[in-house]
N, C-alpha and C positions, 0 to 999 in steps of 0.2 A: 706662442711657438714661432720660431724663425724658420722660414723656408730657405733651404740652401740648394744651390745647383750642384749636382755631382760633377766632379772633375772628370773630364773624358780622357785625360792622360796625354800621351805623346801625339804630336801632329803626324799626319800621314807621311810616309817616306817620299811619296811622289812630290809633295809640297816642299819638304825640307831639302830635297835634292835640287829643286829650282832655286830656293833661297841660298843654299850653299854655293851653287854655281856662280850666282851674282856676287856673293861674299868673296870668293876667291879672286874674281876679276876686279874687285873694288876694295881690296884689303887696306890700301893707303887711307881711304876715307869711306868707311862702311856706313854711310848715312844716305839711304835712298831718298830720292825726291818724292813729293806727294804723288806725282804722276807715276813713278815707278812702283810705289806702294799700291796704287790703284790697279796697275797691271798685275801685280802679285796676287791681289785679291781675286781678280778675274781668272788667272791661270791656275792658282793653287786651290781655289775654293775656300779660302780662309777669310775671316773677318779682318777689318782694319786693326782691331785691337790685337788679334793673334799675330798679325804681321809685325806691328810695333813691338809687342812683347818679345817676339822671337829675336828681333834685332837688338833690343835692349839687353836681353840675356846673352846673346852671342858676343856683343861688345864687352860686357862685364866679364864673361868667362874666358875670352880669348884675346880680343884686341887690346884691352887695357893692360894685360900682362906683358905686352911688348914694350911698355914704357915704364919709367920709374914711378913709384907711388907718388901721387899728387902732381905728376907732370904729364897729364894727358894733353895732347896737342889741341890747340884751339881752332886750327884750320888745316886744310889739305896740304899746304906748303910746309908747315911745321912738321906734320906727320911724315911727309915724304923725306924730308931732310934727316929726321931721326931714324927712319927705317933704312935709308941708304947707308947712314953711318954705321948702323948695327949689322949691315950685310944681309938684312932680311929682304931688301929689294935689290935688284940688279939694275944697273944704268941702262 
């Protein structure tokens, strides 16, 4: 018999509001540093895995759609140029 952990569902709104605030400020390159992720763990009460998964899912669901399929930028500079060209960012 396999033991399975029951999924707990959505993350607390207080945690996601902190993550979304950072997301909005860093939409050009939404890849937090390890130091930032540690701060999120402390402030949100989430595990590193939960933080990582939230950002992976957020990028897949929202950020990747800002670019052509197969043309995800490789760095901050490329992303900024594309988002400026599309009018998503203001100078």
